[in-house]
MIKE-51365 format. One line per 5 residues: their letters; for each residue y, z, x of N, C-alpha, C. Coordinates in steps of 0.05 Angstrom, whole numbers, padded with zeros to 5 digits. Layout:
N
a> Y,Z,X,Y,Z,X,Y,Z,X  ... .
// end
This chain:
416
mesfs> -00715,00083,00051,-00718,00103,00028,-00755,00106,00023  -00754,00126,00013,-00789,00134,00015,-00791,00129,-00012  -00777,00142,-00032,-00784,00129,-00063,-00763,00137,-00076  -00755,00123,-00095,-00738,00116,-00112,-00752,00115,-00144  -00753,00145,-00154,-00760,00139,-00184,-00737,00134,-00205 .
lilai> -00748,00128,-00227,-00732,00114,-00249,-00709,00138,-00260  -00719,00166,-00252,-00699,00186,-00268,-00679,00186,-00250  -00688,00186,-00223,-00665,00176,-00195,-00650,00157,-00200  -00658,00134,-00206,-00640,00120,-00220,-00629,00122,-00236  -00631,00134,-00262,-00609,00140,-00280,-00591,00163,-00272 .
vvvta> -00604,00179,-00254,-00582,00206,-00247,-00552,00194,-00229  -00563,00165,-00209,-00545,00149,-00196,-00524,00141,-00216  -00533,00120,-00243,-00521,00117,-00255,-00507,00129,-00268  -00516,00147,-00272,-00498,00179,-00285,-00478,00183,-00265  -00485,00180,-00247,-00463,00200,-00233,-00436,00174,-00228 .
lafdf> -00443,00155,-00218,-00420,00134,-00213,-00409,00130,-00251  -00425,00139,-00269,-00406,00144,-00294,-00378,00157,-00301  -00399,00185,-00287,-00377,00206,-00283,-00349,00202,-00268  -00361,00184,-00240,-00344,00187,-00228,-00315,00156,-00234  -00326,00146,-00256,-00309,00125,-00270,-00283,00139,-00288 .
tngfh> -00306,00159,-00305,-00291,00176,-00318,-00268,00202,-00301  -00273,00201,-00279,-00256,00214,-00258,-00241,00200,-00253  -00239,00181,-00244,-00216,00155,-00242,-00199,00154,-00274  -00205,00136,-00289,-00185,00143,-00313,-00188,00174,-00321  -00190,00191,-00322,-00174,00220,-00330,-00163,00225,-00304 .
dtana> -00160,00220,-00280,-00137,00230,-00261,-00126,00217,-00248  -00128,00189,-00262,-00106,00164,-00256,-00072,00182,-00258  -00069,00200,-00270,-00049,00218,-00277,-00032,00233,-00251  -00062,00239,-00233,-00057,00255,-00213,-00039,00239,-00205  -00036,00217,-00193,-00017,00201,-00167,-00002,00190,-00180 .
matti> -00003,00174,-00206,00019,00160,-00221,00037,00167,-00243  00031,00185,-00252,00042,00195,-00276,00079,00202,-00276  00078,00212,-00251,00109,00217,-00248,00121,00188,-00238  00106,00165,-00222,00122,00146,-00216,00128,00130,-00233  00107,00134,-00270,00115,00114,-00279,00134,00127,-00310 .
stgal> 00138,00155,-00311,00156,00173,-00318,00189,00161,-00312  00191,00160,-00284,00220,00160,-00278,00221,00127,-00275  00204,00108,-00280,00209,00084,-00272,00208,00071,-00245  00192,00090,-00235,00201,00075,-00199,00183,00054,-00208  00155,00048,-00211,00129,00030,-00221,00129,00023,-00245 .
kpkva> 00119,-00006,-00254,00111,-00005,-00276,00083,00001,-00283  00076,00005,-00298,00045,00028,-00309,00029,00012,-00298  00034,-00012,-00306,-00002,-00031,-00298,00001,-00029,-00258  00029,-00044,-00253,00031,-00041,-00228,00014,-00014,-00208  00028,00010,-00221,00017,00035,-00209,-00009,00041,-00217 .
vamsa> -00024,00038,-00237,-00046,00037,-00233,-00063,00013,-00219  -00060,00004,-00215,-00077,-00017,-00196,-00070,-00012,-00164  -00045,-00005,-00162,-00041,00014,-00134,-00053,00033,-00131  -00059,00054,-00150,-00070,00080,-00143,-00101,00072,-00146  -00113,00048,-00156,-00138,00046,-00152,-00152,00032,-00120 .
vlnlv> -00132,00013,-00121,-00143,00005,-00086,-00141,00032,-00064  -00112,00051,-00057,-00120,00073,-00044,-00137,00089,-00056  -00155,00091,-00077,-00175,00109,-00086,-00198,00090,-00073  -00202,00081,-00068,-00219,00055,-00053,-00222,00067,-00031  -00196,00059,-00017,-00196,00069,00016,-00194,00097,00021 .
gafls> -00184,00117,00006,-00192,00137,00006,-00217,00153,00014  -00235,00142,-00007,-00268,00153,00001,-00281,00147,00018  -00267,00128,00046,-00284,00117,00072,-00264,00136,00087  -00249,00161,00079,-00233,00175,00102,-00240,00205,00112  -00264,00205,00096,-00277,00232,00098,-00302,00241,00084 .
vevan> -00320,00264,00094,-00345,00262,00082,-00351,00299,00082  -00321,00308,00080,-00329,00340,00085,-00342,00353,00053  -00323,00341,00039,-00325,00350,00015,-00344,00344,-00001  -00368,00332,00003,-00385,00312,00001,-00408,00328,00009  -00404,00341,00034,-00421,00367,00041,-00425,00391,00027 .
tiskg> -00393,00399,00029,-00403,00423,00013,-00408,00424,-00012  -00412,00395,-00033,-00429,00399,-00055,-00453,00394,-00037  -00467,00379,-00029,-00495,00374,-00025,-00508,00384,-00021  -00488,00400,00007,-00506,00425,00026,-00505,00454,00018  -00478,00460,00009,-00473,00490,00008,-00470,00500,-00020 .
lvdes> -00460,00485,-00043,-00459,00503,-00067,-00478,00507,-00083  -00507,00497,-00076,-00529,00502,-00087,-00551,00491,-00070  -00571,00516,-00076,-00601,00512,-00055,-00611,00480,-00052  -00609,00470,-00047,-00619,00436,-00044,-00652,00443,-00053  -00667,00457,-00043,-00697,00465,-00046,-00699,00470,-00068 .
girpe> -00718,00463,-00083,-00723,00466,-00109,-00710,00457,-00144  -00692,00432,-00121,-00682,00425,-00146,-00686,00398,-00148  -00691,00387,-00172,-00702,00363,-00193,-00677,00352,-00195  -00687,00323,-00194,-00664,00307,-00204,-00651,00311,-00229  -00674,00313,-00248,-00668,00325,-00279,-00638,00351,-00276 .
vifaa> -00644,00360,-00252,-00619,00381,-00267,-00593,00368,-00257  -00595,00345,-00226,-00561,00329,-00229,-00555,00325,-00261  -00582,00317,-00262,-00573,00289,-00283,-00561,00315,-00317  -00571,00335,-00313,-00559,00347,-00333,-00532,00366,-00329  -00526,00369,-00298,-00503,00370,-00293,-00485,00350,-00298 .
lvgai> -00494,00324,-00298,-00480,00307,-00298,-00463,00295,-00332  -00483,00309,-00346,-00470,00300,-00378,-00448,00325,-00380  -00459,00357,-00376,-00433,00372,-00378,-00410,00356,-00367  -00406,00351,-00345,-00373,00342,-00335,-00370,00316,-00349  -00386,00299,-00358,-00378,00274,-00371,-00367,00286,-00394 .
lwnll> -00375,00299,-00408,-00363,00303,-00442,-00347,00325,-00434  -00340,00335,-00413,-00314,00353,-00416,-00289,00333,-00416  -00298,00321,-00398,-00274,00289,-00385,-00272,00284,-00405  -00288,00269,-00422,-00286,00249,-00450,-00264,00274,-00470  -00272,00303,-00472,-00257,00320,-00502,-00233,00323,-00486 .
twlvg> -00229,00323,-00465,-00199,00336,-00444,-00184,00305,-00448  -00194,00292,-00438,-00182,00267,-00452,-00169,00249,-00471  -00189,00257,-00492,-00183,00253,-00514,-00160,00266,-00526  -00158,00291,-00529,-00127,00310,-00531,-00112,00304,-00498  -00112,00289,-00488,-00091,00293,-00472,-00083,00310,-00452 .
lpsss> -00105,00336,-00447,-00103,00351,-00422,-00118,00347,-00400  -00094,00344,-00380,-00099,00338,-00350,-00117,00361,-00340  -00142,00364,-00342,-00160,00388,-00331,-00178,00372,-00313  -00184,00398,-00300,-00198,00394,-00260,-00237,00380,-00276  -00231,00341,-00267,-00255,00345,-00268,-00275,00353,-00246 .
shalm> -00269,00365,-00218,-00288,00371,-00205,-00296,00399,-00210  -00272,00409,-00226,-00286,00437,-00237,-00312,00432,-00258  -00302,00396,-00271,-00322,00402,-00292,-00348,00395,-00287  -00346,00387,-00255,-00375,00375,-00238,-00389,00396,-00241  -00373,00414,-00216,-00381,00440,-00211,-00397,00460,-00229 .
gglig> -00380,00461,-00254,-00395,00477,-00284,-00416,00471,-00290  -00422,00442,-00286,-00448,00432,-00310,-00473,00439,-00274  -00463,00432,-00256,-00468,00439,-00227,-00493,00459,-00232  -00469,00477,-00238,-00482,00509,-00232,-00496,00517,-00253  -00481,00507,-00284,-00508,00522,-00306,-00530,00502,-00304 .
atias> -00526,00479,-00288,-00563,00474,-00298,-00569,00486,-00269  -00567,00488,-00250,-00576,00502,-00219,-00591,00526,-00234  -00572,00548,-00250,-00584,00571,-00264,-00607,00561,-00281  -00597,00556,-00300,-00619,00549,-00318,-00641,00538,-00306  -00654,00528,-00293,-00672,00513,-00275,-00687,00530,-00252 .
agtga> -00669,00549,-00234,-00688,00562,-00219,-00661,00589,-00213  -00646,00601,-00227,-00636,00621,-00234,-00613,00622,-00214  -00599,00653,-00217,-00570,00653,-00209,-00576,00651,-00175  -00607,00666,-00161,-00602,00654,-00129,-00598,00628,-00121  -00597,00608,-00133,-00600,00589,-00121,-00573,00577,-00120 .
vhgdv> -00550,00592,-00137,-00521,00583,-00130,-00515,00595,-00111  -00498,00587,-00082,-00490,00605,-00062,-00465,00604,-00071  -00463,00642,-00081,-00433,00654,-00088,-00412,00653,-00070  -00416,00654,-00049,-00398,00663,-00024,-00387,00635,-00022  -00403,00614,-00015,-00385,00575,-00026,-00362,00582,-00053 .
lvtkv> -00390,00578,-00071,-00362,00579,-00100,-00341,00599,-00100  -00338,00622,-00086,-00318,00634,-00092,-00293,00622,-00058  -00311,00618,-00049,-00280,00612,-00021,-00271,00587,-00016  -00293,00557,-00027,-00279,00544,-00027,-00280,00518,-00061  -00290,00539,-00074,-00274,00530,-00112,-00256,00543,-00122 .
lipai> -00269,00574,-00116,-00244,00581,-00139,-00222,00600,-00125  -00220,00608,-00098,-00203,00612,-00090,-00182,00588,-00091  -00190,00568,-00079,-00174,00544,-00081,-00168,00531,-00106  -00184,00544,-00136,-00176,00536,-00161,-00144,00555,-00155  -00136,00576,-00155,-00124,00592,-00160,-00098,00591,-00143 .
aaplv> -00101,00573,-00113,-00080,00574,-00094,-00070,00547,-00102  -00076,00530,-00105,-00067,00503,-00100,-00054,00497,-00113  -00047,00509,-00149,-00014,00500,-00170,-00001,00515,-00160  -00005,00545,-00149,00014,00560,-00135,00032,00547,-00118  00018,00544,-00089,00028,00524,-00069,00032,00503,-00071 .
agiaa> 00024,00486,-00082,00038,00452,-00097,00061,00466,-00114  00062,00480,-00129,00087,00496,-00148,00108,00504,-00131  00106,00524,-00115,00128,00530,-00098,00140,00506,-00076  00118,00496,-00062,00128,00472,-00043,00146,00451,-00061  00140,00444,-00085,00148,00429,-00104,00185,00433,-00112 .
mlatr> 00180,00460,-00117,00206,00472,-00126,00222,00469,-00090  00217,00481,-00078,00233,00486,-00054,00246,00451,-00049  00225,00433,-00047,00229,00413,-00035,00249,00405,-00053  00252,00402,-00084,00263,00386,-00101,00296,00404,-00101  00296,00433,-00098,00323,00446,-00086,00337,00429,-00066 .
lsyti> 00319,00424,-00041,00332,00413,-00011,00334,00389,-00008  00323,00374,-00031,00329,00341,-00033,00356,00332,-00054  00365,00356,-00075,00379,00361,-00092,00406,00364,-00072  00412,00373,-00053,00426,00408,-00035,00428,00378,-00004  00413,00368,00000,00417,00347,00021,00434,00325,00014 .
gakht> 00420,00313,-00012,00439,00283,-00032,00464,00293,-00038  00467,00323,-00044,00493,00318,-00075,00520,00305,-00067  00522,00293,-00043,00554,00279,-00047,00538,00254,-00055  00516,00246,-00049,00505,00209,-00046,00489,00203,-00070  00477,00219,-00089,00452,00221,-00111,00474,00203,-00138 .
egkaa> 00492,00204,-00135,00502,00183,-00154,00503,00150,-00148  00509,00142,-00129,00501,00118,-00117,00471,00108,-00125  00473,00078,-00138,00455,00059,-00141,00440,00071,-00115  00443,00057,-00091,00431,00059,-00074,00410,00080,-00065  00424,00108,-00065,00402,00139,-00063,00387,00130,-00081 .
ekgfr> 00389,00118,-00110,00375,00124,-00122,00347,00104,-00122  00351,00087,-00115,00333,00075,-00099,00318,00080,-00078  00327,00094,-00058,00327,00102,-00043,00306,00129,-00042  00310,00143,-00063,00290,00167,-00075,00268,00146,-00087  00268,00128,-00105,00247,00119,-00121,00226,00101,-00104 .
agqia> 00238,00094,-00083,00218,00081,-00063,00201,00104,-00047  00213,00127,-00036,00203,00146,-00028,00183,00159,-00053  00187,00153,-00076,00169,00164,-00090,00157,00145,-00087  00149,00118,-00099,00121,00099,-00089,00105,00099,-00069  00117,00113,-00047,00101,00124,-00015,00089,00140,-00020 .
saglv> 00091,00163,-00037,00088,00194,-00041,00065,00185,-00059  00071,00171,-00076,00051,00162,-00101,00013,00150,-00089  00032,00138,-00069,00015,00121,-00056,-00007,00142,-00038  00001,00165,-00031,-00011,00183,-00015,-00025,00197,-00027  -00014,00204,-00055,-00029,00226,-00077,-00056,00207,-00083 .
slahg> -00057,00185,-00086,-00074,00168,-00095,-00099,00167,-00066  -00092,00158,-00044,-00100,00163,-00026,-00126,00192,-00010  -00105,00213,-00023,-00114,00230,-00020,-00139,00249,-00037  -00131,00231,-00061,-00144,00234,-00095,-00173,00224,-00085  -00170,00198,-00071,-00198,00180,-00066,-00212,00197,-00039 .
tndaq> -00203,00214,-00018,-00210,00230,-00003,-00226,00253,-00011  -00211,00265,-00037,-00227,00285,-00040,-00240,00281,-00068  -00233,00271,-00101,-00246,00266,-00116,-00277,00256,-00111  -00266,00230,-00097,-00291,00203,-00102,-00319,00223,-00079  -00309,00235,-00066,-00323,00244,-00052,-00356,00271,-00067 .
ktmgi> -00331,00278,-00082,-00354,00300,-00106,-00371,00286,-00111  -00370,00248,-00123,-00392,00243,-00132,-00416,00233,-00118  -00404,00221,-00088,-00416,00227,-00062,-00433,00246,-00062  -00426,00273,-00055,-00444,00294,-00054,-00468,00301,-00075  -00456,00291,-00104,-00467,00293,-00129,-00500,00281,-00117 .
itlal> -00490,00245,-00116,-00517,00229,-00112,-00528,00236,-00087  -00515,00244,-00072,-00538,00257,-00041,-00554,00279,-00053  -00546,00295,-00063,-00560,00316,-00068,-00581,00316,-00087  -00579,00291,-00108,-00607,00281,-00127,-00613,00266,-00098  -00605,00248,-00087,-00631,00239,-00067,-00648,00256,-00052 .
vagga> -00630,00277,-00051,-00655,00301,-00032,-00672,00307,-00052  -00661,00305,-00066,-00683,00332,-00100,-00701,00304,-00095  -00691,00280,-00089,-00721,00261,-00102,-00736,00251,-00086  -00734,00254,-00065,-00742,00251,-00044,-00733,00226,-00017  -00712,00218,-00032,-00705,00186,-00020,-00696,00190,00006 .
vspds> -00677,00210,00017,-00665,00220,00036,-00682,00247,00042  -00676,00253,00074,-00683,00284,00077,-00651,00302,00078  -00659,00330,00077,-00649,00351,00074,-00628,00342,00094  -00594,00359,00089,-00582,00350,00102,-00568,00328,00117  -00574,00309,00091,-00566,00281,00118,-00529,00279,00092 .
dppvw> -00523,00257,00109,-00494,00251,00101,-00490,00239,00082  -00476,00224,00064,-00478,00203,00044,-00483,00181,00055  -00506,00164,00041,-00504,00133,00052,-00483,00120,00046  -00482,00098,00073,-00458,00083,00057,-00458,00068,00032  -00477,00055,00019,-00480,00047,-00004,-00467,00078,-00022 .
vilsa> -00468,00096,-00017,-00459,00114,-00036,-00430,00118,-00033  -00422,00116,-00013,-00393,00123,-00017,-00383,00086,-00023  -00393,00072,-00024,-00383,00047,-00033,-00380,00045,-00056  -00407,00053,-00074,-00405,00054,-00095,-00394,00078,-00117  -00385,00094,-00108,-00374,00116,-00111,-00337,00114,-00106 .
glaia> -00331,00102,-00082,-00303,00101,-00083,-00289,00069,-00103  -00316,00056,-00112,-00309,00028,-00131,-00312,00047,-00162  -00333,00055,-00166,-00331,00075,-00186,-00307,00080,-00195  -00295,00097,-00178,-00268,00110,-00185,-00235,00096,-00181  -00248,00080,-00170,-00224,00057,-00165,-00217,00039,-00202 .
lgtyl> -00245,00032,-00201,-00250,00020,-00229,-00237,00041,-00244  -00240,00068,-00253,-00234,00073,-00267,-00203,00083,-00274  -00199,00089,-00246,-00163,00080,-00243,-00152,00062,-00241  -00159,00041,-00245,-00144,00013,-00259,-00146,00008,-00283  -00159,00029,-00299,-00157,00025,-00327,-00138,00031,-00338 .
ggwri> -00147,00059,-00324,-00112,00084,-00332,-00121,00096,-00345  -00120,00126,-00340,-00123,00146,-00366,-00092,00155,-00379  -00080,00138,-00401,-00057,00139,-00404,-00051,00165,-00427  -00070,00172,-00438,-00067,00192,-00459,-00057,00220,-00438  -00063,00222,-00414,-00067,00237,-00391,-00036,00236,-00377 .
irtmg> -00028,00208,-00371,-00007,00204,-00352,00012,00204,-00376  00009,00207,-00391,00040,00214,-00416,00039,00242,-00415  00020,00255,-00422,00031,00293,-00416,00034,00298,-00386  00024,00287,-00364,00040,00284,-00349,00061,00283,-00334  00073,00257,-00349,00098,00246,-00348,00118,00247,-00356 .
kgltd> 00111,00260,-00380,00133,00266,-00402,00133,00296,-00422  00101,00295,-00419,00097,00332,-00439,00105,00357,-00418  00102,00360,-00396,00103,00374,-00379,00139,00381,-00369  00148,00355,-00365,00178,00368,-00362,00192,00326,-00365  00215,00338,-00353,00232,00314,-00354,00238,00296,-00324 .
lqpqq> 00225,00286,-00306,00233,00284,-00284,00253,00266,-00275  00260,00270,-00249,00283,00246,-00238,00263,00247,-00214  00273,00218,-00201,00260,00206,-00181,00261,00234,-00162  00284,00249,-00154,00284,00265,-00129,00261,00283,-00143  00256,00294,-00161,00234,00313,-00165,00210,00300,-00170 .
gfaaq> 00206,00276,-00172,00180,00262,-00164,00172,00258,-00148  00191,00244,-00127,00183,00248,-00096,00174,00273,-00089  00193,00297,-00096,00185,00323,-00083,00154,00333,-00096  00154,00327,-00113,00124,00328,-00129,00104,00323,-00113  00101,00295,-00119,00076,00292,-00104,00073,00288,-00074 .
tsaat> 00102,00288,-00062,00088,00300,-00035,00078,00324,-00030  00084,00346,-00038,00069,00374,-00042,00052,00369,-00049  00041,00355,-00073,00019,00355,-00076,-00003,00337,-00060  00003,00319,-00046,-00008,00296,-00036,-00015,00323,-00002  00010,00339,00011,-00003,00345,00030,-00025,00371,00026 .
vilas> -00022,00383,00006,-00042,00406,-00007,-00075,00398,-00018  -00068,00368,-00016,-00103,00357,-00034,-00113,00348,00002  -00098,00340,00020,-00105,00330,00039,-00111,00348,00060  -00100,00373,00056,-00106,00395,00074,-00134,00403,00066  -00134,00408,00047,-00167,00421,00032,-00185,00400,00046 .
shlgf> -00179,00380,00034,-00202,00354,00039,-00209,00360,00066  -00192,00360,00086,-00197,00365,00116,-00219,00392,00120  -00201,00418,00105,-00222,00434,00108,-00254,00439,00090  -00253,00421,00082,-00277,00413,00061,-00277,00429,00029  -00255,00445,00026,-00239,00452,00000,-00254,00429,-00026 .
slstt> -00272,00446,-00049,-00266,00422,-00064,-00246,00437,-00087  -00223,00419,-00081,-00200,00412,-00090,-00190,00409,-00120  -00181,00428,-00129,-00179,00401,-00163,-00143,00392,-00157  -00153,00361,-00162,-00126,00344,-00149,-00109,00354,-00191  -00121,00353,-00202,-00113,00353,-00234,-00083,00390,-00230 .
hsvsg> -00100,00406,-00212,-00093,00438,-00212,-00056,00422,-00192  -00071,00417,-00169,-00044,00415,-00148,-00023,00397,-00159  -00032,00370,-00175,-00001,00354,-00184,00005,00370,-00205  -00010,00381,-00228,00011,00396,-00240,00029,00417,-00235  00015,00428,-00214,00030,00457,-00205,00058,00441,-00196 .
svmga> 00049,00430,-00176,00071,00407,-00159,00094,00404,-00190  00080,00391,-00205,00104,00377,-00219,00114,00396,-00243  00106,00421,-00250,00127,00445,-00262,00135,00460,-00236  00142,00467,-00207,00150,00465,-00189,00172,00442,-00195  00173,00421,-00189,00196,00401,-00191,00215,00417,-00215 .
glgrk> 00200,00413,-00232,00215,00420,-00262,00233,00446,-00253  00221,00464,-00245,00239,00487,-00246,00261,00488,-00218  00250,00463,-00200,00269,00471,-00176,00292,00444,-00185  00296,00439,-00203,00326,00423,-00213,00343,00441,-00232  00361,00452,-00222,00386,00463,-00242,00385,00450,-00271 .
ggvvr> 00378,00463,-00294,00381,00452,-00317,00355,00434,-00325  00332,00433,-00308,00307,00423,-00318,00295,00442,-00328  00276,00428,-00354,00260,00445,-00367,00238,00438,-00366  00226,00469,-00359,00182,00466,-00365,00174,00469,-00397  00157,00441,-00403,00147,00460,-00429,00123,00473,-00437 .
wstat> 00131,00505,-00433,00110,00518,-00431,00093,00516,-00448  00090,00502,-00471,00073,00509,-00494,00050,00488,-00482  00058,00471,-00469,00032,00447,-00465,00017,00458,-00436  00047,00469,-00413,00037,00487,-00394,00010,00505,-00411  00015,00511,-00435,00003,00536,-00433,-00031,00528,-00444 .
rmfva> -00037,00511,-00459,-00055,00482,-00476,-00067,00481,-00446  -00061,00467,-00423,-00066,00458,-00400,-00082,00491,-00378  -00068,00507,-00384,-00085,00530,-00369,-00105,00540,-00386  -00109,00535,-00407,-00124,00546,-00426,-00156,00525,-00419  -00146,00499,-00418,-00167,00479,-00407,-00180,00493,-00384 .
wgltl> -00153,00490,-00366,-00170,00500,-00343,-00187,00527,-00336  -00184,00539,-00354,-00192,00571,-00347,-00223,00560,-00374  -00226,00540,-00386,-00250,00536,-00397,-00275,00522,-00386  -00261,00499,-00367,-00278,00481,-00352,-00295,00487,-00343  -00305,00511,-00325,-00322,00516,-00316,-00343,00526,-00327 .
paaal> -00336,00548,-00342,-00360,00554,-00360,-00370,00542,-00386  -00353,00520,-00390,-00354,00500,-00418,-00381,00477,-00409  -00370,00466,-00388,-00394,00448,-00368,-00410,00453,-00366  -00416,00485,-00349,-00440,00499,-00349,-00453,00510,-00373  -00437,00514,-00388,-00460,00520,-00415,-00470,00487,-00426 .
vgala> -00466,00462,-00421,-00470,00446,-00437,-00491,00427,-00413  -00489,00437,-00395,-00510,00431,-00369,-00537,00445,-00367  -00532,00468,-00375,-00553,00484,-00378,-00571,00482,-00397  -00556,00479,-00426,-00571,00471,-00451,-00588,00437,-00438  -00574,00422,-00426,-00590,00398,-00417,-00602,00403,-00396 .
eyvtg> -00605,00414,-00384,-00626,00423,-00366,-00657,00432,-00389  -00643,00451,-00408,-00666,00460,-00422,-00682,00443,-00437  -00667,00428,-00442,-00679,00395,-00453,-00694,00382,-00438  -00688,00374,-00412,-00698,00358,-00401,-00717,00369,-00393  -00728,00401,-00392,-00749,00409,-00385,-00773,00405,-00399 .
fgdwg> -00773,00390,-00433,-00788,00388,-00440,-00808,00367,-00427  -00797,00349,-00409,-00811,00321,-00401,-00792,00291,-00412  -00807,00273,-00403,-00787,00253,-00399,-00781,00245,-00429  -00786,00260,-00452,-00768,00251,-00481,-00759,00278,-00476  -00754,00292,-00475,-00720,00308,-00468,-00705,00305,-00455 .
talva> -00711,00279,-00430,-00685,00266,-00422,-00676,00250,-00430  -00702,00232,-00444,-00687,00221,-00460,-00673,00217,-00479  -00683,00246,-00494,-00660,00249,-00512,-00634,00263,-00509  -00626,00273,-00482,-00604,00281,-00469,-00595,00251,-00471  -00600,00242,-00453,-00589,00207,-00452,-00574,00195,-00477 .
vflia> -00595,00197,-00500,-00581,00185,-00523,-00560,00202,-00528  -00564,00241,-00528,-00532,00248,-00544,-00517,00241,-00524  -00521,00235,-00503,-00495,00227,-00481,-00482,00203,-00485  -00503,00187,-00488,-00493,00162,-00507,-00475,00162,-00528  -00487,00170,-00547,-00472,00179,-00574,-00447,00177,-00573 .
ssaai> -00445,00221,-00561,-00426,00227,-00560,-00393,00217,-00549  -00398,00192,-00525,-00389,00184,-00507,-00368,00162,-00530  -00394,00151,-00544,-00386,00128,-00564,-00371,00136,-00590  -00381,00162,-00596,-00353,00180,-00622,-00326,00183,-00606  -00325,00195,-00584,-00299,00199,-00571,-00284,00176,-00569 .
wvvsr> -00295,00158,-00563,-00291,00138,-00565,-00268,00126,-00584  -00289,00124,-00610,-00274,00114,-00637,-00259,00130,-00638  -00253,00154,-00641,-00232,00174,-00656,-00214,00166,-00638  -00208,00166,-00612,-00189,00153,-00589,-00179,00133,-00602  -00192,00113,-00614,-00177,00088,-00618,-00168,00083,-00653 .
revid> -00160,00111,-00667,-00142,00115,-00691,-00111,00122,-00674  -00106,00133,-00649,-00081,00127,-00642,-00084,00116,-00610  -00076,00097,-00606,-00082,00078,-00585,-00051,00083,-00559  -00064,00096,-00543,-00032,00099,-00521,-00046,00084,-00495  -00030,00066,-00488,-00034,00049,-00474,-00003,00040,-00453 .
htnvn> -00012,00019,-00428,00008,00024,-00420,00039,00009,-00430  00044,-00002,-00450,00056,-00012,-00465,00080,00012,-00484  00064,00040,-00486,00076,00058,-00502,00074,00086,-00483  00060,00088,-00462,00050,00117,-00448,00082,00134,-00451  00107,00122,-00440,00133,00133,-00433,00141,00140,-00471 .
dvqea> 00122,00138,-00489,00153,00138,-00515,00137,00174,-00524  00149,00190,-00526,00139,00213,-00533,00159,00213,-00557  00147,00223,-00576,00140,00227,-00614,00164,00253,-00612  00180,00247,-00638,00203,00279,-00628,00174,00301,-00637  00149,00297,-00659,00146,00324,-00657,00134,00335,-00635 .
daepa> 00133,00316,-00613,00105,00322,-00590,00135,00338,-00576  00157,00340,-00580,00183,00339,-00565,00185,00380,-00567  00188,00390,-00540,00189,00424,-00546,00215,00425,-00537  00233,00441,-00562,00253,00457,-00553,00258,00476,-00529  00275,00470,-00516,00282,00479,-00491,00280,00513,-00486 .
gvitt> 00287,00525,-00509,00296,00550,-00519,00321,00553,-00507  00328,00582,-00518,00353,00585,-00523,00372,00591,-00490  00355,00606,-00465,00358,00611,-00444,00364,00587,-00430  00345,00561,-00437,00340,00541,-00414,00368,00518,-00421  00374,00520,-00441,00390,00504,-00461,00427,00519,-00450 .
aiaav> 00422,00543,-00453,00449,00559,-00451,00453,00544,-00421  00434,00547,-00400,00434,00547,-00369,00442,00520,-00372  00430,00506,-00376,00433,00474,-00376,00467,00462,-00394  00472,00465,-00410,00497,00470,-00422,00524,00476,-00395  00518,00499,-00381,00536,00508,-00368,00543,00495,-00343 .
tpppt> 00514,00486,-00336,00505,00477,-00303,00490,00455,-00303  00507,00437,-00303,00497,00402,-00310,00477,00400,-00278  00464,00377,-00285,00448,00374,-00264,00458,00364,-00236  00452,00369,-00210,00468,00352,-00186,00473,00324,-00193  00474,00311,-00207,00480,00285,-00205,00499,00274,-00220 .
gtvte> 00513,00297,-00237,00530,00297,-00255,00527,00279,-00279  00497,00279,-00290,00492,00265,-00314,00480,00280,-00322  00471,00276,-00347,00451,00294,-00370,00430,00272,-00373  00403,00284,-00370,00384,00272,-00368,00371,00262,-00396  00357,00252,-00394,00352,00233,-00418,00337,00260,-00430 .
gltat> 00314,00273,-00419,00302,00301,-00436,00326,00320,-00445  00342,00330,-00428,00364,00345,-00432,00385,00333,-00456  00390,00308,-00461,00399,00297,-00483,00392,00306,-00510  00367,00313,-00507,00355,00316,-00531,00347,00340,-00547  00360,00357,-00514,00348,00395,-00526,00383,00400,-00523 .
ipapa> 00401,00389,-00521,00431,00406,-00513,00444,00382,-00543  00447,00407,-00558,00470,00392,-00583,00500,00384,-00564  00495,00361,-00588,00527,00333,-00584,00549,00359,-00576  00573,00361,-00567,00591,00384,-00562,00612,00371,-00602  00605,00351,-00613,00619,00350,-00643,00596,00371,-00653 .
evtak> 00573,00381,-00650,00563,00392,-00669,00572,00422,-00655  00576,00421,-00638,00568,00454,-00627,00604,00459,-00645  00627,00436,-00639,00650,00452,-00649,00658,00444,-00671  00638,00435,-00698,00643,00425,-00713,00653,00445,-00733  00678,00449,-00751,00692,00474,-00764,00665,00475,-00783 .
psata> 00676,00505,-00806,00656,00502,-00827,00661,00487,-00850  00650,00477,-00856,00654,00459,-00885,00667,00474,-00905  00677,00465,-00925,00688,00481,-00955,00662,00503,-00962  00648,00485,-00968,00616,00493,-00977,00614,00525,-00966  00619,00523,-00938,00608,00545,-00933,00632,00570,-00922 .
l> 00647,00553,-00933,00676,00572,-00939,00678,00597,-00967 .
// end
C-alpha cells in the first residue's frame, strides 16, 4: 500500500463495525424460520449461519465491484465521504434492530453512500442508471419473485405430501430439508451482504490512494469482512428473528423449507448478476408467500405494513444522515471527530434502551399476547372450514380460532 492514513484506518474500522451490525441485524434472514419451527436450537442455528456466512464471503466479488466501481464516481470521493455514509447505515441498522423491524442493511449502506456523495460532489457523482437497474428494481422485484415462488412451493409441498405429512418420518424429512435450505440462505447471505462491506472498504482504499482504481477487493478485505459478518451473525439479532419467525406468520416445516429455498435461489442468482439485492426483502417476501401458500395460513398484515414502511424509509433516512455527517466532516478533523463521537454515543444509547426488554435465545419464540394480531374475520372463517393439510390445527391458528365450546355456547339467562 502506498499510504494508509488515520482517516482511512477509521473508515476501515467503521466499515467492519457496519458489517458486524449487518451480521446480527440480518441473521433472521437465514435462521428465523428454522428457529421458529424448532428445526434447530437457536444457538446452533446462529453458529451454523455464522460459519456459512464466512464461507460465502469468498465465493464472489461481483456485488463488491458494483459498489466500489459502479454506484458512485470513484474520482473525487474522499475517505470522509465513506465514513459519513457508514454512519448513516449503522445508525439506521441499530434503530430498526431496536424496534425489531427487518429493514435492509444493504439499502441503508446504499442510502448513506448516496447521501454523503451528493453532499460532497453533487448529484452528478451518483450513477443513476446503476442505482435504478441494480438497486431499486431488485428491491421491488426480489420480494415479489421470492414470495410467489415460496407460495407455489408451499402448495406443491403440501400437495405432493398430502398422504404422508401426518407421519413423524415425513415431518423429520421436512425439518432436515429446512436445515439444508437455511444453510443455503446463510451461504447466499455471505455471498451477497459481506461483499457490500468489501466494496465500501475497497472504495475507501481507492479514495485514500491505498490501491489503484478498478482494483478488486484485496484478500485481507475479503477475510476481515467475512469474519466481521460471521461474528455479528453468531451473536444473533434475536429481536428481528422473533419478528421474522413469529411476527409475520406461523410456519410449519413445509413452509419454512419452501420459504428458505425460494429466498436462497433469488439471492444467489442476484449475486451472480452483481445485483446489490436486499436479503431482507427476499426472505421477508418468501416468508409471507409461504404463509399464504398454506390453507388456513395467517399473514399478520399490521406487522408487514410496518415493515414495508421501514423499507421505504431506509434509503432516504440513511441518505439524510449520511449527508449531514458529510457536511460536519467538511469542517476538518474536529468535524470528523465530532461525527465519530456522535456515532459512538448514539450506538451506546440504543444499546442501553434495548436492555429494558432483553430478547435472546431463551425467549426468542415467545410471542406476547399483546403482540399477537387477530387473524381477521375472513381468514378465521376460511381456517375454520378448511383445516390445514396436516389434519391438525397449528399453534398460531389455535390462538385465533374460537374453541367449539365458545362457538356453540347457549345464551345465558342474563342475556335472555
